[in-house]
C-alpha positions in Angstrom: -21.4 -13.1 -1.2 -20.1 -9.9 0.1 -16.8 -7.7 -0.2 -15.4 -5.4 2.2 -11.7 -5.2 1.4 -9.6 -5.2 -2.0 -6.3 -6.3 -0.7 -7.7 -8.8 1.9 -9.7 -12.0 1.4 -13.4 -11.4 1.0 -15.2 -12.3 4.3 -18.7 -13.2 3.8 -20.1 -10.8 6.6 -23.9 -10.4 7.3 -25.8 -8.2 5.1 -26.6 -5.4 7.6 -30.2 -5.6 7.7 -30.3 -7.0 11.3 -28.1 -4.4 12.8 -28.5 -1.2 10.7 -28.7 1.1 13.6 -25.5 0.0 15.3 -23.7 -0.2 11.9 -24.8 3.2 10.7 -23.9 4.7 14.1 -20.4 3.2 13.8 -20.2 4.4 10.1 -21.1 8.0 11.3 -18.7 8.0 14.0 -16.1 7.0 11.4 -17.0 9.6 9.2 -17.1 12.3 11.8 -13.4 11.1 12.7 -12.4 11.5 9.0 -14.1 15.0 8.8 -12.4 16.2 11.9 -9.0 15.1 10.5 -10.0 16.9 7.3 -11.0 19.9 9.2 -7.9 19.9 11.2 -5.7 19.6 8.1 -7.5 22.5 6.6 -7.0 24.7 9.7 -3.4 23.8 9.8 -2.5 23.9 6.1 -5.1 26.3 4.7 -8.6 26.0 2.7 -6.9 24.9 -0.4 -5.2 21.9 1.3 -8.7 21.0 2.9 -10.2 21.1 -0.4 -7.6 19.1 -2.0 -7.9 16.5 0.7 -11.6 16.3 0.6 -11.5 15.5 -3.3 -8.6 13.2 -2.9 -10.5 11.3 -0.2 -13.8 11.0 -2.3 -11.4 9.6 -5.4 -10.1 7.0 -3.0 -13.7 6.0 -1.9 -14.7 5.8 -5.6 -11.9 3.8 -6.6 -12.2 1.4 -3.5 -15.8 0.8 -4.4 -15.3 0.0 -8.0 -12.9 -2.7 -7.3 -15.4 -4.4 -4.7 -18.6 -3.7 -6.9 -17.0 -5.2 -10.1 -16.1 -8.6 -8.1 -19.6 -8.9 -6.7 -21.0 -8.2 -10.2 -19.3 -11.2 -11.4 -21.3 -13.3 -8.9 -24.5 -11.6 -9.5 -24.4 -12.2 -13.3 -23.0 -15.7 -13.0 -26.0 -16.5 -10.7 -28.4 -14.9 -13.3 -26.9 -17.0 -15.9 -27.1 -20.1 -13.9 -30.7 -19.4 -13.0 -30.0 -19.4 -9.1 -32.2 -17.5 -6.9 -30.9 -14.0 -6.0 -32.4 -12.3 -3.2 -30.4 -8.9 -3.0 -27.9 -7.1 -5.1 -26.7 -4.5 -2.8 -24.2 -1.6 -3.5 -22.9 -0.3 0.0 -24.0 -1.4 3.3 -26.0 0.1 5.9 -29.6 1.3 6.0 -30.8 1.6 2.3 -31.0 4.8 0.6 -32.8 3.5 -2.3 -34.3 0.2 -3.1 -36.2 -1.3 -5.7 -37.5 -5.0 -6.6 -37.2 -5.9 -10.2 -38.0 -9.6 -11.1 -37.7 -11.0 -7.6 -34.5 -9.2 -6.8 -34.1 -6.4 -4.4 -31.5 -3.7 -5.7 -30.1 -1.7 -3.0 -28.1 1.4 -2.6 -26.8 1.4 1.1 -25.6 4.2 3.2 -22.2 3.1 4.0 -19.9 3.5 1.0 -17.8 0.2 1.7 -18.4 -2.2 -1.0 -21.4 -4.6 -1.6 -22.9 -7.9 -1.6 -25.1 -10.6 -3.3 -27.5 -12.6 -1.3 -27.5 -16.1 -2.8 -29.5 -18.7 -0.8 -28.5 -21.7 -2.7 -25.0 -21.4 -2.2 -23.3 -22.9 0.7 -25.4 -22.3 3.8 -24.0 -19.2 5.9 -26.9 -18.8 8.4 -24.3 -19.0 11.1 -22.6 -15.9 9.8 -25.3 -14.1 7.7 -28.4 -15.1 9.3 -31.5 -16.4 7.7 -32.1 -15.5 4.0 -35.2 -13.6 2.8 -36.1 -17.0 0.7 -35.9 -20.4 2.8 -33.7 -22.8 1.4 -36.1 -25.7 1.8 -38.5 -23.9 -0.7 -35.7 -23.8 -3.5 -34.4 -26.5 -5.8 -30.8 -27.4 -4.8 -28.2 -25.9 -7.0 -25.7 -28.2 -8.8 -22.0 -28.3 -7.7 -21.1 -26.9 -11.1 -23.3 -23.9 -10.8 -22.0 -23.0 -7.4 -18.4 -23.5 -8.9 -19.2 -21.1 -12.0 -20.8 -18.5 -9.5 -18.1 -18.7 -6.9 -15.4 -18.4 -9.6 -16.9 -15.5 -11.4 -16.0 -13.1 -8.7 -12.3 -13.6 -8.9 -12.6 -14.0 -12.8 -14.1 -10.3 -12.9 -11.4 -9.0 -10.6 -8.9 -10.4 -13.1 -10.9 -8.9 -15.9 -10.8 -5.6 -14.2 -7.1 -5.8 -13.5 -6.6 -6.4 -17.4 -8.6 -3.4 -18.2 -6.7 -1.1 -15.8 -3.4 -2.7 -17.2 -4.5 -1.7 -20.6 -5.1 1.9 -19.8 -1.9 2.0 -17.9 -0.2 0.6 -21.1 -1.7 3.5 -23.0 -1.5 6.4 -20.5 1.9 5.3 -18.9 3.1 4.9 -15.5 5.7 7.2 -14.1 9.0 5.9 -12.9 12.5 7.5 -12.0 16.1 6.4 -12.6 16.4 5.7 -8.8 13.8 2.9 -9.1 15.8 1.2 -11.9 19.4 1.7 -10.4 21.2 -1.0 -8.5 24.0 1.5 -7.7 24.4 2.2 -4.1 24.2 6.0 -3.2 25.0 6.0 0.2 26.2 3.5 2.9 25.2 4.5 6.5 28.4 4.6 8.7 28.4 1.7 11.3 25.4 -0.1 9.4 25.3 -3.8 8.4 26.6 -2.9 4.8 29.4 -0.7 6.0 30.7 -3.4 8.4 30.7 -6.0 5.7 32.8 -3.7 3.4 30.2 -2.5 1.0 30.8 1.2 -0.3 28.9 4.1 -1.8 29.1 3.5 -5.7 29.1 -0.1 -5.7 26.6 -1.6 -8.1 24.7 -4.5 -6.7 24.5 -7.5 -9.1 22.9 -10.3 -7.2 21.6 -11.1 -3.6 21.9 -14.6 -2.4 22.6 -15.7 -5.9 19.3 -13.9 -7.2 20.0 -11.4 -9.8 18.8 -7.7 -9.3 18.3 -5.4 -11.9 16.5 -2.4 -10.1 16.2 -0.9 -6.7 12.3 -1.2 -6.4 9.7 -3.9 -7.2 9.5 -7.5 -6.7 11.4 -10.6 -7.7 14.5 -8.7 -9.2 14.5 -5.7 -6.8 17.2 -4.9 -4.3 14.8 -3.9 -1.5 12.5 -6.9 -2.0 15.4 -9.3 -2.1 16.8 -8.1 1.2 13.4 -7.7 2.9 12.4 -11.4 2.1 15.9 -13.1 2.7 15.6 -15.9 4.9 19.3 -16.4 5.5 21.4 -14.5 7.6 24.2 -13.4 6.5 23.0 -12.6 3.0 25.3 -13.0 0.4 25.7 -9.7 -1.8 27.5 -9.7 -5.1 28.8 -6.2 -6.2 30.8 -4.5 -9.0 33.6 -2.3 -7.8 35.9 -0.6 -10.4 35.0 -3.1 -13.0 35.7 -6.2 -10.8 33.2 -8.4 -9.0 33.3 -8.8 -5.2 31.1 -10.8 -2.8 30.2 -9.6 0.8 28.5 -11.1 3.6 26.0 -8.8 5.3 24.0 -9.6 8.3 20.7 -7.6 8.3 19.3 -5.8 11.3 16.5 -3.7 12.7 17.6 0.0 12.6 18.8 0.5 16.2 18.4 4.3 15.8 14.5 4.0 15.6 12.4 3.6 18.7 10.0 0.6 18.6 7.0 0.2 20.8 4.8 -2.9 21.2 1.8 -1.2 19.4 4.1 -0.7 16.4 4.3 -2.9 13.3 7.4 -5.3 13.3 10.1 -3.1 11.9 11.7 -4.6 8.7 15.5 -5.8 8.7 17.7 -3.6 6.7 21.3 -3.3 5.8 21.2 0.5 5.8 22.0 1.5 2.2 20.2 4.0 -0.3 20.0 4.0 -4.0 21.8 6.3 -6.1 19.8 9.6 -7.1 21.7 11.3 -9.9 20.1 14.6 -10.3 19.5 16.4 -6.8 17.8 19.5 -8.2 16.2 22.0 -5.9 12.7 22.3 -6.1 11.5 24.7 -3.4 13.3 26.9 -0.9 11.5 27.8 2.3 11.3 31.4 3.5 13.8 32.3 6.1 15.5 28.9 5.9 19.3 28.3 6.1 19.2 27.3 2.5 17.8 30.7 1.5 20.2 32.8 3.7 23.1 30.8 2.2 21.9 31.9 -1.2 20.5 28.5 -2.9 18.1 29.2 -5.4 15.2 26.8 -7.0 16.8 24.9 -9.8 20.3 24.6 -8.4 21.9 21.2 -8.6 23.6 19.8 -5.4 26.9 18.1 -6.5 29.0 17.5 -3.6 29.2 17.7 0.4 32.5 18.5 1.8 34.2 17.8 -1.4 32.6 14.2 -2.0 30.4 13.7 -4.8 26.7 13.3 -3.7 24.9 10.2 -5.0 21.7 11.0 -2.9 20.2 13.5 -0.4 20.7 10.9 2.2 24.1 11.9 2.9 23.0 15.3 3.8 20.3 13.9 6.1 22.9 11.6 8.0 25.2 14.6 8.2 22.5 16.6 10.1 21.5 13.5 12.2 25.0 12.9 13.2 26.1 16.7 13.7 22.8 18.7 14.0 24.5 22.1 13.8 27.7 21.4 11.7 27.7 23.6 8.6 27.2 21.9 5.4 29.9 22.6 2.8 27.9 22.4 -0.6 29.2 22.3 -4.2 26.1 23.7 -6.3 25.8 23.8 -10.0 23.8 26.8 -11.3 23.6 26.8 -15.1 27.3 27.3 -16.1 28.6 28.2 -12.8 29.9 26.1 -9.8 29.4 27.5 -6.6 30.6 26.7 -3.0 28.1 27.6 -0.5 28.1 27.1 3.3 24.6 26.2 4.8 24.3 26.2 8.6 21.3 23.9 9.7 19.1 25.4 12.4 16.1 24.1 14.4 12.9 25.3 12.9 10.2 27.1 15.1 7.6 24.6 13.8 7.0 21.9 14.1 8.4 21.6 17.8 7.9 17.8 18.2 10.4 16.5 16.0 11.0 12.6 16.4 14.0 11.7 18.3 15.1 9.4 15.5 15.4 12.2 13.0 17.6 15.0 12.6 16.6 17.9 15.0 17.7 20.6 12.7 16.9 21.3 9.0 18.1 23.6 5.9 14.7 24.1 4.4 14.9 22.9 0.9 12.9 20.3 -1.2 14.2 18.5 -4.1 12.3 18.5 -7.2 10.8 14.9 -7.5 10.0 15.1 -11.3 13.4 15.8 -12.8 14.1 12.0 -13.6 10.4 11.0 -14.2 9.7 9.2 -17.2 6.4 7.4 -18.6 7.0 3.6 -18.7 4.4 1.6 -20.8 4.5 -2.0 -19.4 2.2 -4.5 -21.5 -0.8 -5.5 -19.6 0.7 -9.1 -19.3 3.8 -7.7 -17.6 1.7 -5.8 -15.0 -0.5 -8.8 -14.2 2.5 -11.1 -14.1 4.2 -8.8 -11.7 1.0 -8.4 -9.5 0.8 -12.2 -9.3 4.6 -12.4 -8.5 4.0 -9.9 -5.8 1.1 -12.2 -4.0 3.3 -15.3 -4.5 6.4 -13.8 -3.1 4.6 -12.2 -0.2 2.8 -15.3 0.9 6.0 -17.3 0.3 8.0 -14.9 2.7 5.0 -14.9 5.2 5.1 -18.7 5.6 8.7 -19.5 4.9 10.7 -20.6 8.0 13.4 -17.9 9.2 11.6 -15.3 7.2 11.8 -11.5 8.5 8.2 -10.8 7.0 5.6 -11.0 9.4 1.8 -10.4 9.2 2.2 -6.9 10.9 3.9 -5.5 7.8 0.6 -6.3 5.7 -2.2 -4.0 4.9 -5.9 -4.4 5.0 -8.6 -2.0 3.6 -7.6 1.2 5.8 -4.1 0.6 4.8 -4.9 0.3 1.2 -6.8 3.5 1.4 -4.0 5.1 3.1 -1.6 4.2 0.1 -4.1 5.3 -2.3 -4.7 8.7 -0.5 -0.9 9.1 -0.4 -0.5 8.0 -4.2 -3.5 10.3 -5.4 -2.0 13.3 -3.6 1.3 13.2 -5.5 2.0 14.5 -9.0 0.9 12.0 -11.6 -0.8 10.3 -8.7 -3.9 9.2 -10.9 -1.6 7.1 -13.2 0.0 5.5 -10.3 -3.4 4.7 -8.7 -4.5 3.1 -12.0 -1.2 0.7 -11.9 -2.1 0.1 -8.2 -5.6 -0.9 -8.9 -4.3 -3.6 -11.2 -2.1 -5.0 -8.0 -5.2 -4.8 -5.7 -7.5 -6.5 -8.2 -5.1 -9.5 -8.6 -4.7 -9.7 -4.8 -8.5 -9.6 -4.5 -9.0 -12.4 -7.0 -6.0 -14.7 -5.8 -6.6 -14.3 -2.2 -10.4 -15.1 -2.6 -9.4 -18.3 -4.4 -8.1 -19.7 -1.1 -9.8 -22.8 -0.2 -11.5 -21.4 3.2 -15.1 -21.9 3.6 -15.8 -18.3 4.0 -14.1 -17.4 0.6 -14.8 -18.0 -3.0 -12.1 -20.7 -3.0 -14.2 -22.4 -0.2 -17.3 -22.4 -2.0 -15.5 -24.2 -4.8 -13.7 -26.8 -2.6 -17.2 -27.5 -0.8 -18.8 -27.9 -4.2 -16.1 -30.2 -5.3 -16.5 -32.3 -2.3 -20.2 -32.2 -2.8 -19.8 -33.6 -6.5 -17.4 -36.4 -5.1 -19.8 -37.4 -2.4 -22.8 -36.8 -4.3 -24.3 -34.8 -1.6 -23.5 -31.7 0.6 -21.3 -31.7 3.7 -23.4 -32.2 6.9 -24.5 -28.8 8.5 -23.1 -30.2 11.8 -19.7 -30.2 10.4 -20.1 -27.2 8.0 -21.5 -24.5 10.1 -18.8 -24.6 13.1 -16.0 -24.7 10.5 -17.5 -21.7 8.7 -18.0 -19.8 11.9 -14.6 -20.5 13.3 -13.0 -19.6 9.7 -15.2 -16.3 9.5 -14.3 -15.2 13.2 -10.4 -16.1 12.5 -10.6 -13.9 9.3 -12.5 -11.3 10.9 -9.9 -11.3 14.0 -6.9 -11.0 11.6 -8.5 -8.0 9.7 -9.0 -6.4 13.1 -5.5 -7.1 14.1 -4.1 -5.6 10.5 -6.7 -2.6 11.0 -5.0 -1.9 14.4 -1.8 -0.9 12.7 -3.5 0.8 9.6 -5.2 3.2 11.8 -2.0 4.1 13.4 -0.7 4.8 9.9 -3.7 6.9 9.2 -3.0 8.9 12.5 0.6 9.5 11.6 -0.4 10.8 8.1 -2.9 13.3 9.5 -0.9 14.5 12.6 2.5 13.0 12.3 4.2 15.6 10.2 3.3 18.5 12.3 2.7 20.8 9.2 5.2 22.6 7.1 8.6 23.4 8.4 8.8 27.0 9.3 12.1 28.8 10.5 12.4 31.9 12.6 12.1 35.2 10.7 15.6 36.7 9.7 16.5 40.4 9.8 17.0 41.9 6.4 20.7 42.6 5.4 21.5 46.6 6.1 
């Protein structure tokens, strides 16, 4: 049994002793690519950014491996308890950096930090995929079906246990959240979008979608975004409250027509083009020589209105610059007890020069303070695990439901999960969010590995139950082709998902083009 991905099923890939050179060569090619990316970021953004990126990358690798190793430790300890033969217990893959044989078990530390595996020759035969085991199966007494079930189930059980441990830590230290995540008030409706055409307006409070009550913007089950993305009907029925009265609208979701889509991109999600309310638009940073600096906006100012219309989110400013790139922004700004009227004239930055066509071509050079509304929630461990289970269940239901807009291209594999962890750990309070995300990953790892496919833990359990009913194992003539086909299908699917994940990695590293810079301004006389 081995592991290579936390949010994906656990493919039983071969222990790499037969292809160490090629595997290590592939690893060092990948490692060199990551190093080049980090060096590029350091060259572009400075030594401090390089150091921070390396530390964050090491944190991602550490957390990623803890999740997999604990899963495999469950198999190992259960096999020990059941008295099964254990050939190897390896942490990481590739050529061993260290190994020691203790009581007949080879304990190995590999050279590729990507999980681990346990070699158990008495489990369901995997020669077609893993190659011959060190100990010939014919020389070992057969394991009973119940022993195999216990060993197979122990991996997901340990993943659930680790999820509960992380959930207890999150319960104690807190998980950062904002008022924006918890609101159902619409802060902006994009003109001409599906919601606008249906009659939905800024300030409306969403009460239900397709009859399903919503109570927050983010999250599964009762989240606005989740219910829109997973809707299987079109038009969807949206009930809102406006001026104390309930109104119902029929909205037809669509792919954003302003976004260019290529065949190599993930399938674009269907949207109704609305944004949540953001109550406190407080300026956190002003870029040098920027239009915001020239207009006199200062750090700590609160943006109150645009052209006299109250601002319920920054998206109104974003859309204004997208529709009319150089049109002045008449902003109402609150500074302490003062209310100021400032005119900001957007301009095209001198860097980056390759702004995507579907984004505003001008900027005003300010960043909002993301920590203004942040509070620490303390969800119970049960709530966190229950929410994670709902996430898996809801995703699978949306994926396989007829007329669903959710597709396989929108899922993430190991690289995608590392992208998410890197992004999370790079933010303020990122370690708290990473702990919460580890709960989600472990529940995913446990549940997906219980699928009754021959190459997964659930497959071992199913085969053992069949063996118990038949009182003999399945024929190798049947089992080997089925195992091989399932393994190839799983590996092919993971390669398919990785194709999109790698693109996301490239966009994270190179897509932003660096910090926005504006042309130097002449000092006032």
